[in-house]
C-alpha positions as CSV (number, residue, x, y, z in Angstrom):
1,M,116.0,59.6,81.9
2,N,116.0,63.3,81.0
3,E,113.1,62.6,78.6
4,Y,110.7,61.8,81.5
5,L,108.8,63.6,84.1
6,I,109.5,62.0,87.5
7,S,107.0,61.8,90.4
8,S,108.9,63.7,93.1
9,S,108.5,64.6,96.8
10,H,109.9,67.5,98.9
11,N,110.7,67.1,102.6
12,T,109.3,63.6,102.4
13,Y,109.8,63.0,106.1
14,L,107.4,65.7,107.2
15,L,103.8,64.8,108.0
16,G,102.6,68.3,108.5
17,R,103.9,71.9,108.5
18,Q,107.5,72.9,107.6
19,V,108.3,74.8,110.8
20,A,106.8,72.7,113.6
21,G,105.7,69.5,111.9
22,F,106.3,65.9,112.9
23,S,109.1,63.9,111.1
24,S,108.4,60.2,110.6
25,V,109.3,57.3,108.3
26,E,105.6,57.1,107.7
27,G,106.0,60.0,105.2
28,Y,108.3,57.8,103.1
29,I,106.0,54.8,103.4
30,A,103.0,56.8,102.3
31,A,104.8,58.5,99.4
32,L,106.4,55.3,98.1
33,A,103.1,53.4,98.4
34,R,101.5,56.1,96.1
35,G,104.2,55.7,93.5
36,C,106.7,58.5,94.3
37,R,110.0,58.0,92.6
38,C,112.1,60.7,94.1
39,V,112.2,61.1,97.9
40,E,114.1,63.8,99.8
41,V,116.3,63.1,102.9
42,D,117.4,66.2,104.9
43,C,120.5,65.1,106.8
44,W,122.0,66.8,109.9
45,D,124.6,65.9,112.5
46,G,123.3,63.8,115.3
47,A,124.3,64.4,118.9
48,D,125.4,60.8,119.3
49,G,127.6,60.9,116.3
50,Q,125.0,59.3,114.0
51,P,123.4,61.4,111.2
52,T,119.7,62.3,111.7
53,V,116.9,63.4,109.4
54,N,114.9,66.5,110.1
55,H,114.0,70.0,108.8
56,G,117.0,71.8,110.2
57,R,116.8,74.9,112.4
58,T,113.0,74.4,112.9
59,L,110.9,72.8,115.6
60,T,110.3,69.6,113.6
61,S,111.2,66.3,115.3
62,S,114.0,64.0,114.1
63,I,114.4,60.4,112.9
64,G,117.5,58.4,112.4
65,F,119.3,58.2,109.1
66,Q,119.7,54.4,109.4
67,E,116.0,54.0,110.1
68,T,115.1,56.2,107.2
69,M,117.3,54.2,104.7
70,T,116.0,50.9,106.0
71,T,112.4,52.0,105.5
72,I,113.1,53.3,102.0
73,N,114.7,50.1,101.1
74,K,111.8,48.1,102.4
75,Y,109.1,50.0,100.5
76,A,111.1,51.2,97.5
77,F,109.4,49.0,94.9
78,V,106.1,48.1,96.4
79,K,104.2,50.2,93.9
80,T,106.4,50.1,90.9
81,R,109.7,48.5,89.7
82,Y,111.0,51.6,88.1
83,P,114.1,53.3,89.6
84,L,114.0,55.3,92.8
85,W,115.9,58.5,93.4
86,I,117.0,59.5,96.9
87,S,117.7,63.3,97.0
88,L,120.2,63.9,99.8
89,E,120.3,67.4,101.4
90,V,123.5,67.2,103.3
91,H,124.3,69.4,106.3
92,C,126.6,66.9,108.1
93,N,130.2,67.1,109.0
94,P,132.7,64.9,107.0
95,Q,132.7,62.2,109.7
96,Q,129.0,61.7,109.6
97,Q,128.9,62.0,105.8
98,A,131.2,59.0,105.7
99,I,128.8,57.2,108.0
100,M,125.9,58.1,105.6
101,A,127.8,56.6,102.7
102,R,128.5,53.4,104.6
103,I,124.8,53.1,105.7
104,I,123.6,53.7,102.1
105,K,125.9,51.0,100.6
106,E,125.1,48.5,103.3
107,T,121.4,49.0,103.2
108,F,120.7,49.0,99.5
109,G,123.5,46.5,98.5
110,A,123.2,45.4,94.9
111,R,120.2,47.7,94.3
112,L,122.4,50.8,94.6
113,V,123.9,52.3,91.4
114,T,127.6,52.9,92.3
115,E,129.0,53.2,88.8
116,P,127.7,53.9,85.3
117,L,126.0,51.1,83.4
118,D,128.1,52.0,80.4
119,P,131.3,53.9,81.3
120,A,131.8,54.9,77.7
121,S,128.3,56.5,77.3
122,D,127.7,60.2,77.8
123,K,123.9,59.8,78.0
124,L,121.6,59.0,80.9
125,P,120.1,55.5,80.8
126,S,116.4,55.0,80.5
127,P,114.1,54.0,83.3
128,E,113.7,50.6,81.8
129,E,117.5,50.0,82.1
130,L,117.4,50.9,85.8
131,K,114.4,48.9,87.0
132,E,114.6,48.0,90.7
133,R,117.7,50.2,91.1
134,V,118.3,53.0,93.6
135,L,120.0,56.2,92.5
136,I,121.5,58.9,94.8
137,K,121.1,62.6,94.1
138,V,123.8,64.4,96.0
139,K,125.9,67.5,95.6
140,K,129.0,67.0,93.6
141,P,132.2,66.8,95.8
142,M,134.3,69.9,95.4
143,S,137.8,69.4,94.0
144,K,140.8,71.1,95.4
145,E,140.9,73.4,92.5
146,E,137.3,74.6,92.9
147,P,136.8,77.7,95.0
148,T,134.8,77.3,98.2
149,K,133.4,80.8,98.2
150,L,129.9,81.2,96.8
151,P,129.4,83.7,93.9
152,E,127.7,86.9,94.8
153,P,123.9,86.8,94.5
154,G,122.6,88.6,91.5
155,R,125.7,88.0,89.3
156,R,124.7,84.6,88.0
157,R,121.6,85.7,86.1
158,G,123.6,87.2,83.3
159,N,125.8,84.2,82.7
160,S,123.1,82.3,80.8
161,L,122.9,85.1,78.3
162,T,126.3,84.2,76.8
163,S,125.4,80.5,76.7
164,P,125.4,79.0,73.2
165,Y,122.2,77.4,74.2
166,A,120.7,80.8,74.8
167,K,121.4,82.1,71.4
168,P,118.6,82.2,68.8
169,V,118.4,79.0,66.7
170,Q,119.4,79.5,63.1
171,L,116.4,78.9,60.9
172,D,118.1,76.5,58.5
173,N,117.0,73.0,57.7
174,N,119.2,71.2,60.2
175,V,117.4,69.4,63.0
176,I,119.0,69.7,66.4
177,P,119.0,66.1,67.6
178,S,117.6,64.9,70.8
179,Q,119.1,62.1,72.9
180,S,118.0,58.8,71.7
181,L,117.5,56.6,74.8
182,P,116.3,53.0,75.1
183,Q,112.7,53.5,76.0
184,S,110.4,51.5,78.3
185,P,107.9,49.5,76.4
186,L,105.3,51.1,78.6
187,L,106.6,54.6,78.0
188,S,108.1,54.7,74.5
189,P,107.8,57.9,72.6
190,S,105.9,58.3,69.4
191,N,107.2,60.0,66.2
192,S,106.4,63.6,66.0
193,S,106.1,66.2,63.3
194,R,108.4,69.2,63.0
195,R,108.1,71.6,65.9
196,L,108.6,75.2,66.1
197,V,111.2,77.2,68.0
198,S,109.2,79.6,70.1
199,K,109.6,81.4,73.4
200,S,108.1,79.7,76.4
201,R,106.1,81.3,79.1
202,V,105.7,80.3,82.7
203,N,102.0,80.0,83.6
204,T,100.5,79.9,87.0
205,I,96.9,79.4,88.0
206,T,95.3,82.3,89.9
207,E,91.9,80.7,90.3
208,G,92.2,78.4,93.2
209,E,95.9,78.9,93.5
210,V,97.4,77.8,96.8
211,Q,98.7,80.6,99.0
212,D,102.4,81.3,98.9
213,T,103.3,81.2,102.5
214,M,106.6,80.9,104.4
215,S,109.4,78.4,103.6
216,S,110.2,75.0,103.0
217,S,113.9,74.4,102.5
218,T,117.3,75.9,102.6
219,S,118.6,73.3,100.3
220,D,122.3,72.4,100.3
221,N,121.9,71.6,96.7
222,D,120.1,74.8,95.7
223,S,121.6,75.8,92.3
224,A,120.5,79.3,92.4
225,G,122.5,80.6,95.3
226,E,119.8,83.1,96.3
227,R,120.5,83.2,100.0
228,A,122.9,85.8,101.3
229,P,126.3,84.3,102.0
230,S,126.9,83.8,105.7
231,K,128.8,81.4,107.9
232,R,125.7,79.9,109.3
233,N,124.1,79.1,105.9
234,S,127.2,78.2,103.9
235,P,126.8,74.6,102.8
236,N,129.2,71.8,104.0
237,K,131.4,70.4,101.4
238,T,130.4,66.9,100.2
239,V,133.1,64.4,100.9
240,K,134.2,62.2,98.1
241,V,133.0,58.9,99.5
242,L,129.5,60.3,99.6
243,G,129.6,62.5,96.5
244,D,130.8,59.6,94.4
245,L,127.4,58.0,94.9
246,G,125.8,60.6,92.7
247,V,126.6,58.6,89.6
248,Y,123.7,59.9,87.4
249,C,122.7,62.9,89.5
250,A,125.5,65.1,90.7
251,G,124.1,68.4,92.1
252,V,126.1,71.5,91.0
253,K,125.6,75.2,91.7
254,F,124.1,77.1,88.8
255,G,126.6,79.4,87.1
256,G,125.0,79.6,83.7
257,F,124.3,77.1,80.9
258,D,127.7,77.6,79.3
259,T,129.8,76.3,82.2
260,A,131.7,73.0,82.1
261,D,129.4,71.7,84.9
262,A,126.3,72.5,82.8
263,K,127.6,70.2,80.0
264,E,128.3,67.2,82.1
265,Y,125.8,64.5,81.2
266,N,125.1,63.5,84.8
267,H,124.7,66.9,86.4
268,I,121.4,68.3,87.9
269,F,120.4,71.9,88.7
270,S,118.1,72.5,91.7
271,F,116.0,75.7,92.1
272,M,113.6,77.0,94.5
273,E,110.5,78.1,92.7
274,S,111.3,81.8,93.1
275,S,114.9,81.3,91.9
276,F,113.5,79.4,88.9
277,E,111.3,82.3,88.0
278,K,114.2,84.8,88.4
279,H,116.4,82.8,86.0
280,S,113.5,82.4,83.5
281,R,112.7,86.1,83.0
282,P,114.9,87.1,80.0
283,K,113.8,85.4,76.9
284,E,117.3,84.2,76.1
285,A,117.5,82.6,79.6
286,K,114.2,80.9,79.0
287,Q,115.3,79.4,75.8
288,A,118.6,78.3,77.3
289,M,116.8,76.6,80.2
290,D,114.3,74.9,78.0
291,R,117.1,73.4,75.8
292,H,119.1,72.4,78.9
293,N,116.1,70.4,80.2
294,M,115.9,68.5,76.9
295,R,119.3,67.0,77.6
296,Y,119.9,67.2,81.3
297,L,118.1,67.0,84.7
298,M,116.5,69.8,86.7
299,R,114.6,69.8,90.0
300,V,112.4,72.6,91.4
301,Y,111.2,72.6,95.0
302,P,108.7,74.8,96.9
303,D,109.7,78.3,98.2
304,R,110.8,79.0,101.7
305,Y,107.6,80.9,102.5
306,R,105.3,77.8,102.2
307,Y,105.5,77.0,105.9
308,Q,102.0,75.4,105.7
309,S,103.4,72.9,103.2
310,T,101.3,74.2,100.3
311,N,102.2,73.3,96.7
312,F,103.0,75.3,93.6
313,D,101.4,74.6,90.2
314,P,103.5,71.8,88.7
315,L,102.3,72.7,85.2
316,V,104.6,75.7,85.4
317,Y,107.6,73.5,85.5
318,W,106.4,70.5,83.4
319,R,105.9,72.8,80.5
320,R,109.5,73.9,80.9
321,G,110.8,70.4,80.8
322,V,111.7,70.1,84.5
323,Q,111.9,66.4,85.3
324,M,111.5,66.7,89.1
325,A,108.8,69.1,90.3
326,A,109.0,68.2,94.0
327,M,105.7,68.4,95.9
328,N,104.6,68.4,99.5
329,W,102.8,65.1,99.4
330,Q,101.2,65.7,102.8
331,T,99.0,68.5,101.4
332,F,96.3,67.4,98.9
333,D,95.8,70.9,97.3
334,L,95.4,71.7,93.6
335,G,99.1,71.3,92.9
336,M,99.2,67.8,94.4
337,Q,95.9,66.9,92.7
338,L,97.5,67.8,89.3
339,N,100.6,65.8,90.3
340,Q,98.5,62.7,91.2
341,A,96.6,63.0,87.9
342,M,99.8,63.2,85.9
343,F,101.3,60.1,87.3
344,D,98.1,58.1,87.7
345,S,97.2,58.4,84.0
346,G,97.6,55.3,82.0
347,T,97.7,51.8,83.3
348,D,101.3,51.3,84.4
349,R,101.6,54.0,87.0
350,S,105.3,53.7,87.0
351,G,106.1,57.1,88.5
352,Y,107.6,58.1,85.1
353,V,105.8,59.9,82.3
354,L,107.4,60.5,78.9
355,K,107.5,64.2,78.2
356,P,105.5,65.5,75.3
357,S,107.5,65.4,72.1
358,E,107.7,69.2,72.0
359,L,109.7,69.1,75.3
360,R,112.1,66.4,74.1
361,E,113.3,67.7,70.8
362,I,114.0,71.0,69.0
363,Q,113.4,71.5,65.3
364,V,113.7,74.6,63.2
365,L,110.8,76.4,61.5
366,P,109.8,74.9,58.2
367,E,110.4,77.1,55.2
368,G,107.7,79.7,54.9
369,W,106.6,79.5,58.5
370,S,108.3,82.8,59.6
371,G,106.2,84.6,62.1
372,K,103.8,81.7,62.7
373,R,103.3,79.3,65.5
374,E,101.8,75.8,65.4
375,R,99.3,75.0,68.1
376,K,96.9,72.2,68.8
377,E,93.1,72.8,69.1
378,V,91.6,70.3,71.5
379,T,87.8,70.1,71.8
380,F,85.9,67.8,74.2
381,S,82.6,67.6,76.1
382,I,81.7,66.4,79.5
383,D,78.1,65.6,80.6
384,V,77.7,65.5,84.4
385,I,74.8,63.2,84.7
386,S,74.6,62.4,88.4
387,A,76.4,61.7,91.7
388,Q,76.0,58.8,94.1
389,Q,76.1,58.7,97.9
390,L,77.9,62.0,98.6
391,M,79.3,62.1,102.1
392,R,77.9,64.6,104.6
393,P,80.8,66.8,105.8
394,N,82.0,66.2,109.4
395,G,80.7,68.9,111.7
396,M,77.8,69.9,109.5
397,A,74.7,70.8,111.5
398,A,72.0,68.2,111.6
399,S,69.5,70.9,110.5
400,K,71.4,71.7,107.4
401,T,70.6,69.9,104.1
402,V,73.1,68.7,101.5
403,D,72.6,70.8,98.4
404,P,75.3,69.8,95.9
405,F,76.6,71.2,92.7
406,V,79.6,70.2,90.6
407,E,82.3,72.5,89.3
408,I,84.4,71.4,86.3
409,E,87.6,73.2,85.7
410,V,90.3,72.8,83.0
411,F,94.0,73.5,83.5
412,H,96.6,73.5,80.7
413,A,100.1,74.7,80.0
414,N,99.0,77.8,78.0
415,D,96.5,79.0,80.6
416,K,95.9,82.8,80.1
417,R,94.7,83.3,83.7
418,N,98.2,84.1,84.6
419,K,98.5,87.6,83.1
420,K,102.2,88.0,84.1
421,E,103.5,85.2,81.9
422,A,100.7,84.5,79.4
423,E,101.2,85.1,75.7
424,P,98.0,86.8,74.6
425,A,99.0,86.8,70.9
426,L,99.3,83.0,71.0
427,S,96.0,82.1,72.6
428,A,93.0,81.7,70.3
429,V,90.2,84.2,71.1
430,S,87.6,81.5,70.3
431,D,88.7,79.3,73.2
432,T,85.9,78.5,75.6
433,P,85.9,79.4,79.3
434,L,87.7,76.9,81.4
435,K,85.2,76.6,84.3
436,Y,81.6,75.3,84.3
437,R,79.1,74.8,87.2
438,T,76.1,72.6,87.1
439,G,72.9,73.7,88.8
440,V,72.3,73.2,92.5
441,I,70.3,70.2,93.5
442,P,68.6,70.9,96.8
443,E,68.2,68.4,99.6
444,N,69.7,65.5,97.8
445,G,73.2,64.1,98.6
446,F,72.2,60.5,97.9
447,N,71.5,60.5,94.2
448,P,71.4,64.0,92.8
449,V,70.7,64.2,89.0
450,F,72.5,67.2,87.3
451,D,72.0,66.4,83.6
452,A,74.5,69.2,82.7
453,K,76.5,69.3,79.5
454,C,79.6,71.5,78.9
455,N,81.8,71.8,75.9
456,F,85.4,72.9,76.0
457,K,87.9,74.1,73.4
458,V,91.5,74.7,74.3
459,T,94.3,75.9,72.0
460,T,97.7,74.9,73.4
461,K,101.2,73.9,72.4
462,Y,101.0,70.9,74.7
463,P,97.8,68.8,74.3
464,D,99.3,66.2,76.6
465,L,99.3,68.7,79.5
466,I,95.5,69.3,79.8
467,F,93.9,68.4,83.0
468,V,90.2,68.4,84.2
469,R,89.1,68.7,87.8
470,W,85.7,67.8,89.1
471,S,84.8,69.5,92.4
472,V,81.7,68.6,94.4
473,K,80.6,71.7,96.4
474,L,77.6,72.5,98.6
475,S,75.4,75.5,98.4
476,H,74.7,77.2,101.7
477,N,71.0,77.9,100.9
478,G,70.1,75.4,98.2
479,E,70.1,78.0,95.5
480,T,73.3,79.9,95.0
481,Y,76.9,79.0,94.5
482,N,79.8,79.7,96.8
483,D,83.6,79.4,96.8
484,K,84.0,77.3,99.9
485,P,86.4,74.3,99.6
486,P,84.9,71.3,97.9
487,V,83.7,68.3,99.9
488,A,85.1,65.9,97.2
489,T,87.3,66.2,94.1
490,Y,88.6,64.2,91.2
491,T,91.4,65.3,88.8
492,A,92.4,63.6,85.6
493,K,94.7,64.1,82.7
494,L,92.5,64.6,79.6
495,S,94.6,62.2,77.5
496,G,94.1,59.5,80.2
497,L,90.2,59.7,80.1
498,K,88.3,57.2,78.0
499,S,85.4,58.4,76.0
500,G,81.9,57.1,76.9
501,Y,79.9,56.7,80.1
502,R,82.3,56.7,83.1
503,T,81.9,56.3,86.8
504,L,84.5,58.6,88.4
505,P,85.9,58.2,91.9
506,L,85.9,61.0,94.5
507,F,88.6,61.9,97.0
508,D,88.4,63.9,100.3
509,H,90.7,66.8,101.3
510,N,93.4,64.3,102.4
511,G,93.5,62.5,99.1
512,E,91.7,59.5,100.4
513,Q,89.2,57.9,98.1
514,Y,85.6,57.7,99.3
515,L,84.4,54.1,99.2
516,F,80.9,54.7,97.8
517,S,80.8,58.3,96.6
518,T,81.1,58.7,92.8
519,L,80.2,60.9,89.8
520,F,78.5,59.5,86.7
521,C,79.6,61.3,83.5
522,K,79.7,61.0,79.7
523,I,83.0,62.1,78.2
524,K,83.7,62.8,74.5
525,V,87.1,63.9,73.2
526,D,87.3,64.9,69.6
527,P,90.3,64.5,67.2
528,I,93.0,67.1,67.7
529,N,93.3,69.7,65.0
530,S,96.4,71.6,64.0
531,V,96.3,75.4,64.0
532,L,98.7,78.0,62.7
533,L,98.7,81.3,64.6
534,D,100.2,84.5,63.2
535,C,102.3,86.1,65.8
536,V,105.2,88.5,65.8
537,D,108.3,87.2,67.4
538,P,111.1,89.7,68.3
539,Q,113.6,87.4,66.6
540,V,111.6,87.5,63.4
541,D,110.2,91.1,63.4
542,T,112.4,93.6,65.2
543,S,109.8,96.3,64.9
544,G,107.9,94.8,67.7
545,K,104.6,95.8,66.2
546,L,101.7,93.3,66.3
547,R,100.6,92.4,62.9
548,G,97.3,91.0,64.2
549,L,96.0,87.7,65.2
550,G,95.0,85.4,62.4
551,R,94.7,81.8,62.1
552,T,94.6,79.0,59.5
553,I,92.8,76.0,60.8
554,F,93.0,72.5,59.3
555,N,90.0,70.2,59.7
556,R,88.1,72.5,62.0
557,S,85.2,70.9,63.8
558,N,82.1,72.5,65.1
559,N,82.0,73.3,68.8
560,I,79.3,75.1,70.7
561,S,80.4,77.0,73.8
562,P,78.3,76.4,76.9
563,K,76.6,79.5,78.1
564,S,75.4,78.5,81.5
565,S,77.6,79.3,84.5
566,M,80.8,79.9,82.4
567,E,83.4,82.3,83.6
568,K,84.8,84.8,81.2
569,S,88.0,85.3,83.2
570,S,89.3,82.0,82.2
571,Y,89.7,83.0,78.6
572,D,89.6,86.8,78.4
573,G,93.2,88.1,78.8
574,S,91.9,91.3,80.4
575,Q,90.7,89.4,83.4
576,G,92.7,87.7,86.1
């Protein structure tokens, strides 16, 4: 299970904003019908003695816990038969926690996993082994010996630096084995070549990035312990009868990667996005976290300042091996578009995607590769030929004409548009810009012909984490571009696109597909080339001086960079 990315939801019960939104079981129905495999249930004490579900200490409405469980059970496997996780955020007293445990057991019956499939195994089972099963993610019950006082904020960060997982890997010829799990026939991994041990960087997308606004959750299962200790915010202890349901997903507080809890095969760490970033800053902590996520589970959820239910860029966490990047499914922004593209790729749409091999196994540097990094050079072309029956936006004045143009943008795990975390020495200077715009076609929303061709070249460590977004926008005067929100979009994982002439669907701002609006394109993806980049690593060269950027390219193919309407900022490290 730890080898997969899992389609996950945050505050699934909310249909709108975090602070004053409306809670409804419709949120669960919608998410499950779209293939979500991890839903969140925020549980609080009910006035009538029965637990309720709502976003606590806000103006959001409530729904009953029993009704929520019944709804989840009814729609759990309408989209896919692969296992469903229920992430419990528990704020109830012991009596109502016991009621929760009883309701869960009675509602899900034989579907519920109440004990390990193989008690002798210390590995997580595969999604294939858990088809049509329901798993509970809940905070580990505290034993009598464990202290109840939370550690002081700011003291945990250093713990990971002493972790054996945080120490530099010795460059010998021994391969660090990854877990070998039974794989789904739809999701089985392929053999991979030797990979390099290199430092990871967290990338975010500044172009079109959703705004970081006020909060989402004060999770009882937050591993980072970032909130100041107070009586009001201290989490309730999880009673044993409820905590024991976390068979394969026992939430524990983060105290470093060298603790006993961090080595239990069934534990999970949960971080707010800001906490994740804090614990990722030192290079040693990054390496320890990356290696942890190859073997164990981790969940990241939106920050407390996203009160408008906006989403983060999930690529930041997928490239770090985080299995559960929890999204606000009610908001179809860039983050949710990437999430949908990730889990809609392929034909099975199981809600599980096998991680790239680079995120599932660590191998040492081959002999003679000191100071070098292997990357993949991906080249592809997209011809935007035409559009069909574009919808006129609601509220558009009758005197206004529809003057469309199409914007194509590429997103990938090594995107340099994030100056804070990008690795300039590891990005090839010959990469093309990542955004292209067609010409504006005036007064034609019915069948505009663009006949625009664009070529892209991306150098990345993770070729399976390249995404393309088509955005249909309208010019305000029939001649010039603008940065107003698109009237329709389509986002796809590059590896899931088939070469040739393709009719692409278009979606509105709510993620609903237009019945008749489409784009007609020609797509061509070239074979992937291996590239060696010269780069100084502090573990290899303690002088810290950059030797220069060089490259050895195997089987280089020709690629002409498009010149029209390309944006330099997408590849020039000096730009945002």
